[in-house]
Each structure stands twice: as C-alpha cells, then as structure tokens.
C-alpha positions in Angstrom: 119.2 -35.1 63.7 120.8 -38.4 62.7 122.4 -41.2 64.8 125.2 -43.3 63.5 124.8 -47.1 64.1 126.9 -50.1 63.4 125.2 -52.9 61.4 126.7 -56.3 60.5 125.6 -57.6 57.1 126.5 -60.8 55.2 129.3 -60.5 52.6 126.9 -61.0 49.7 124.8 -58.0 50.8 127.9 -55.9 51.2 128.9 -56.8 47.7 125.5 -55.8 46.4 125.5 -52.5 48.3 129.1 -51.8 47.1 128.0 -52.5 43.5 125.2 -50.0 43.8 127.6 -47.4 45.1 130.3 -48.2 42.4 127.8 -48.0 39.6 126.5 -44.6 40.8 123.1 -45.9 41.6 123.5 -44.8 45.2 125.9 -42.2 46.7 126.9 -44.3 49.7 126.4 -47.4 51.7 124.5 -45.4 54.2 122.1 -44.2 51.5 121.4 -47.7 50.4 120.6 -48.8 54.0 118.5 -45.7 54.6 116.5 -46.3 51.4 116.0 -50.0 52.4 114.6 -49.0 55.8 112.4 -46.3 54.4 111.0 -48.7 51.8 110.4 -51.3 54.5 108.6 -48.8 56.7 106.5 -47.6 53.8 105.5 -51.2 52.9 104.7 -51.8 56.6 102.3 -48.9 56.7 100.8 -49.8 53.4 100.1 -53.4 54.6 98.6 -51.9 57.8 96.3 -49.6 55.7 95.3 -52.6 53.6 94.3 -54.6 56.6 92.3 -51.6 57.9 90.6 -51.2 54.6 89.8 -54.9 54.2 88.2 -54.9 57.6 86.0 -51.9 56.9 84.7 -52.3 53.4 81.3 -53.8 52.9 81.6 -57.6 52.7 78.7 -58.0 50.4 79.5 -55.0 48.3 83.2 -54.2 48.0 82.4 -50.8 46.5 80.6 -49.8 49.8 83.0 -47.6 51.6 80.7 -46.5 54.4 82.7 -48.4 57.0 85.9 -46.9 55.9 84.4 -43.4 55.8 83.0 -43.9 59.4 86.4 -45.0 60.6 88.1 -42.0 59.0 85.9 -39.6 60.8 87.2 -40.9 64.2 90.9 -41.1 63.4 93.2 -38.1 62.8 94.7 -38.1 59.4 98.0 -36.5 60.5 98.1 -34.2 57.5 98.3 -30.5 58.1 
C-alpha cells in the first residue's frame, strides 16, 4: 500500500530532481524522493548499529566481540 503526500521543496532541489528525471537517472520525482528517504533510513539504522557496536566491543581489545555476541543472543534479529 502507498500513500500520496504533498511535500514543499525549495526551487533548487526541484531543479535537481527534475534534472535527474530529465537525464533518465530516475523515472520520476516520486522515485527520487522515495530513494532519498530510503537512503536516509538506511543511514539512520547503520548509525544506530554503529553506536550499539561501539558500546559493546571490548574497550581494551577492539577485536574482542564477546559483548556484541552476548547482546545478539538477547535481541531478535528480525531475519526469517
């Protein structure tokens, strides 16, 4: 299911988006916006994972992944 929304963007961003569409790099304005949001979401989760990893690795020995392994056993992976 998808939902249509209205978004106001500055003229310079519209020019950039329209350039991507005109060049064939993207099929539509909506595809550009969708890709930007997906990239932002992916980056957000990667940063979150990096913070978790940084808090769990061994401080004296960064190759010690025991803390990360212990954390992983108590959190569902969400992969089926």
